GUBA-390607 format. One line per 10 residues: number of its first residue (from 0); their letters; for each residue x, y, z of N, C-alpha, C. Coordinates in nm, 2 decimals, m for minus. Each point is the difference from the previous one (the first is absolute). Layout:
GUBA-390607
NUM) a) X/Y/Z/X/Y/Z/X/Y/Z  ...
END
This chain:
GUBA-390607
0) msralalali) 3.05/m17.90/m2.07/m0.07/m0.04/0.01/m0.06/0.00/m0.10  m0.09/m0.18/0.05/m0.05/m0.08/m0.09/m0.17/0.09/0.02  m0.03/m0.04/m0.21/m0.12/0.04/0.03/m0.10/m0.09/0.09  0.00/m0.05/0.08/m0.11/m0.06/0.04/0.02/0.07/0.18  0.17/m0.03/0.00/0.02/0.12/0.16/m0.06/0.07/m0.07  m0.02/0.08/m0.11/m0.07/0.14/0.00/m0.12/0.05/0.00  m0.07/m0.15/m0.02/m0.17/0.03/m0.02/m0.03/m0.02/0.13  0.06/m0.06/0.14/m0.07/m0.06/0.07/0.08/0.13/0.09  0.06/0.06/0.02/0.02/0.16/0.10/m0.09/0.11/m0.06  m0.04/0.04/m0.14/m0.06/0.05/m0.07/m0.19/m0.04/0.12
10) aaltvpssaa) m0.05/m0.15/m0.05/m0.11/m0.02/0.01/0.02/m0.01/0.19  0.12/m0.02/0.06/m0.02/0.03/0.15/m0.02/0.18/0.06  0.04/0.05/m0.08/0.04/0.17/0.03/m0.16/0.06/m0.07  m0.09/m0.08/m0.11/m0.11/0.10/0.02/m0.13/m0.10/m0.01  0.00/m0.10/0.07/m0.08/m0.03/0.07/m0.03/0.02/0.16  m0.14/0.07/m0.03/m0.08/0.01/0.13/0.04/m0.16/0.15  0.06/0.09/0.11/0.02/m0.11/0.14/m0.12/m0.02/0.03  m0.04/m0.11/0.03/m0.16/m0.04/0.08/0.02/0.00/0.15  0.10/0.03/0.02/0.05/0.00/0.15/m0.02/0.19/0.06  0.03/0.06/m0.11/m0.01/0.19/0.02/m0.13/m0.02/0.11
20) paaahsllla) m0.04/0.06/0.10/m0.15/0.03/0.03/m0.06/0.14/m0.01  m0.14/m0.04/0.00/m0.09/0.13/m0.11/0.01/0.11/0.09  0.03/0.05/m0.08/m0.03/0.16/m0.02/m0.02/0.08/0.13  m0.11/m0.01/m0.02/m0.12/0.07/0.09/m0.14/m0.07/0.04  0.02/m0.13/m0.05/m0.11/m0.11/0.02/m0.07/m0.01/0.21  m0.16/0.10/0.00/0.02/0.04/0.11/m0.04/m0.16/0.11  0.13/0.06/0.12/0.00/m0.14/0.13/m0.08/m0.01/0.08  m0.07/m0.03/0.07/m0.11/0.02/0.13/0.05/0.01/0.10  0.05/0.07/0.03/0.03/0.04/0.14/0.01/m0.02/0.17  m0.08/0.07/0.04/m0.13/0.02/0.09/m0.12/m0.07/m0.08
30) sspaadatvp) m0.09/m0.03/0.11/m0.16/0.00/0.05/m0.04/0.03/0.11  m0.16/0.06/m0.03/m0.05/0.02/0.11/m0.20/m0.04/m0.02  0.05/m0.17/0.06/0.00/m0.03/0.11/0.17/m0.10/m0.05  0.10/m0.02/0.07/0.11/m0.07/m0.08/m0.08/m0.16/0.00  0.13/m0.02/m0.10/0.00/m0.17/m0.07/m0.06/m0.08/0.08  m0.10/m0.09/0.07/0.08/m0.08/0.09/m0.08/0.07/0.15  m0.01/0.09/0.00/m0.06/0.08/0.14/m0.13/m0.05/0.04  m0.02/m0.03/0.12/m0.13/m0.04/0.05/m0.04/0.14/0.08  m0.14/0.15/m0.08/0.03/0.09/0.04/m0.18/0.06/0.05  m0.08/0.05/0.14/m0.14/0.02/m0.02/m0.04/0.03/m0.21
40) apgqitlrfn) m0.09/0.03/m0.01/m0.06/0.02/m0.15/0.04/0.15/m0.04  0.09/0.00/m0.09/0.06/0.12/m0.03/m0.13/0.11/m0.11  0.06/0.10/0.04/m0.11/0.10/m0.07/0.07/0.07/m0.14  0.17/m0.06/m0.04/0.04/0.08/m0.14/0.11/m0.14/m0.02  m0.01/0.00/m0.12/0.13/m0.14/0.02/0.06/0.15/m0.08  0.16/m0.08/0.02/0.08/0.14/m0.04/0.15/m0.09/m0.09  0.05/0.07/m0.14/0.07/m0.13/m0.05/0.15/0.14/0.04  0.09/m0.05/m0.02/0.11/0.12/m0.04/0.11/m0.07/m0.07  0.01/0.08/m0.12/0.09/m0.12/m0.11/0.16/0.10/0.01  0.08/m0.03/m0.05/0.13/0.04/m0.06/0.09/0.13/m0.05
50) nriekrlsri) m0.13/m0.02/m0.06/0.01/0.13/m0.12/m0.17/0.02/m0.03  m0.03/0.14/m0.02/m0.12/0.07/m0.08/m0.06/m0.04/m0.11  m0.16/m0.06/0.01/m0.08/m0.10/m0.07/m0.07/0.06/m0.04  m0.06/m0.04/m0.09/m0.15/0.12/m0.10/m0.14/m0.05/0.13  m0.02/0.07/0.05/m0.06/m0.07/0.06/m0.18/0.04/m0.04  m0.07/0.09/m0.11/m0.06/m0.02/m0.06/m0.01/m0.19/m0.04  0.09/m0.04/m0.03/0.00/m0.11/m0.10/0.00/m0.09/0.08  0.05/m0.04/0.10/0.04/m0.08/0.15/m0.15/m0.08/0.03  0.05/m0.14/0.09/m0.14/m0.05/0.05/0.01/m0.04/0.07  m0.11/m0.01/0.08/0.01/m0.09/0.22/m0.13/m0.07/m0.04
60) rlvdargekr) 0.03/m0.08/0.06/m0.18/m0.11/0.06/0.13/m0.16/0.07  m0.15/0.04/0.05/m0.03/m0.06/0.14/m0.10/m0.15/m0.10  0.09/m0.08/0.16/m0.06/m0.14/m0.04/m0.03/m0.07/0.10  m0.13/m0.05/0.05/0.01/m0.07/0.12/0.02/m0.07/0.02  m0.10/m0.14/0.10/0.09/m0.13/0.00/m0.05/m0.13/m0.08  m0.16/0.11/m0.05/m0.09/m0.07/m0.07/0.06/m0.04/m0.16  0.09/0.09/m0.01/0.03/0.06/m0.17/m0.05/0.15/m0.01  m0.14/0.05/0.00/m0.03/0.07/m0.04/0.11/0.15/m0.03  m0.01/0.03/m0.06/0.11/0.14/m0.03/m0.12/0.10/m0.02  0.10/0.12/0.04/m0.08/0.08/0.06/0.10/0.16/m0.07
70) alevrteaap) m0.02/0.09/m0.12/0.11/0.07/m0.01/m0.02/0.10/0.06  0.13/0.09/0.03/m0.03/0.14/0.06/0.05/0.14/m0.04  m0.04/0.06/0.01/m0.01/0.13/m0.03/0.14/0.08/0.05  0.09/0.02/m0.05/0.13/0.10/m0.02/m0.04/0.09/0.02  0.06/0.02/0.13/0.00/0.21/m0.02/0.11/0.04/m0.05  0.01/0.08/m0.08/0.10/0.06/m0.06/0.07/0.18/0.08  m0.09/0.03/0.06/m0.02/0.10/0.04/0.12/0.03/0.07  0.11/0.10/0.08/0.13/0.03/0.06/0.04/m0.09/0.08  0.03/m0.17/m0.06/0.11/m0.10/0.04/0.17/0.06/m0.10  0.05/m0.07/0.12/0.06/m0.02/m0.13/0.02/m0.08/m0.06
80) adelhasapv) 0.14/0.04/m0.15/m0.06/m0.02/m0.13/0.04/m0.19/0.05  0.07/m0.04/0.02/0.07/m0.12/0.08/m0.12/m0.13/0.03  m0.09/0.02/0.06/m0.15/0.00/0.06/m0.11/0.00/0.00  m0.03/m0.11/0.04/m0.21/m0.01/m0.09/m0.05/m0.09/0.12  m0.15/0.14/0.03/m0.02/0.02/0.09/m0.17/m0.05/m0.03  m0.05/m0.08/0.11/m0.18/m0.04/m0.03/m0.09/m0.01/0.08  m0.09/0.00/0.02/m0.09/m0.02/0.12/m0.07/m0.11/0.00  0.03/m0.08/0.15/m0.07/m0.14/m0.02/m0.12/m0.02/0.08  m0.05/m0.06/m0.08/m0.11/m0.11/0.05/0.00/m0.04/0.16  m0.11/0.02/0.04/m0.04/m0.02/0.09/0.00/m0.17/0.04
90) lvpgpyrvew) 0.19/m0.06/0.10/m0.07/m0.14/m0.02/0.05/m0.10/0.04  m0.05/m0.11/0.03/m0.05/m0.09/0.09/0.18/m0.07/0.03  m0.03/m0.06/0.17/0.11/m0.05/0.03/0.04/m0.15/m0.14  0.10/m0.05/0.00/0.05/m0.05/m0.13/0.13/0.04/m0.07  0.02/m0.11/m0.10/0.10/0.03/m0.09/m0.03/0.14/m0.10  0.08/0.02/m0.04/m0.02/0.10/m0.16/0.15/0.01/m0.09  m0.04/0.02/m0.16/0.16/0.03/m0.07/m0.04/0.12/m0.04  0.12/0.07/0.00/m0.06/0.13/m0.14/0.10/0.01/m0.07  m0.01/0.01/m0.09/0.05/0.00/m0.20/0.03/0.13/m0.03  0.10/m0.02/m0.05/0.03/0.14/m0.05/0.03/0.04/m0.14
100) rvlstdghvv) 0.00/0.09/m0.07/0.05/0.01/m0.18/0.06/0.09/m0.02  0.09/0.04/0.00/0.02/0.17/m0.01/0.09/0.01/m0.15  m0.08/0.15/m0.03/0.16/0.01/m0.14/0.09/0.06/0.08  0.14/m0.09/m0.05/0.06/0.09/0.03/0.11/0.14/m0.07  0.12/0.01/0.04/0.09/0.18/m0.04/0.01/m0.07/m0.15  0.02/m0.06/m0.01/0.12/m0.13/m0.14/m0.14/m0.01/m0.09  m0.11/0.02/0.04/m0.17/m0.13/m0.09/0.00/m0.11/0.06  0.09/m0.04/0.06/m0.05/m0.10/0.03/m0.16/m0.06/0.09  m0.05/m0.10/m0.04/m0.13/m0.01/0.10/0.05/m0.14/0.14  0.03/0.00/0.09/0.03/0.02/0.07/m0.11/m0.10/0.11
110) sggfsfrvay) m0.02/m0.12/0.07/m0.07/m0.06/0.08/0.00/m0.07/0.13  m0.02/m0.04/0.05/0.04/m0.08/0.14/m0.15/m0.03/0.05  0.04/m0.03/0.16/m0.08/0.02/0.13/0.05/m0.09/0.09  m0.12/0.06/0.16/0.10/m0.10/0.14/m0.10/m0.03/0.02  m0.02/m0.06/0.11/m0.09/m0.05/0.14/m0.01/0.08/0.08  m0.11/0.02/0.06/0.02/0.05/0.16/m0.19/m0.07/0.02  0.01/0.02/0.23/m0.11/m0.07/m0.02/m0.06/0.15/0.13  m0.19/m0.03/0.01/m0.01/0.07/0.08/m0.05/m0.09/0.11  0.06/0.10/0.12/m0.07/m0.04/0.15/m0.03/0.11/0.07  m0.13/m0.08/0.09/m0.04/0.10/0.10/0.05/0.01/0.10
END
């Protein structure tokens, strides 16, 4: 085996593949209200992830049609370890965006968001 071929083989075996999926990054599986849904004013926002998250270091924010942002208090009591719950303020009809940020079990911070509409 040539030296160049041997070095290429060693490099291929030791360089991590960027195509490998992240082991435990948190992915949002479901929400209430659901993404793109039109609903009556919800009393709470619920987010369910694919794995356990650190609730005390996680955040939920609600953004209204004017771009006004309101941090919601995440409740940490007696909910499954893969869910976040927060009480929603009184919402008037219109579009809203939920923005979330969680600490995954692998130590990475993951964030995302989705929109829904309130109608009576």
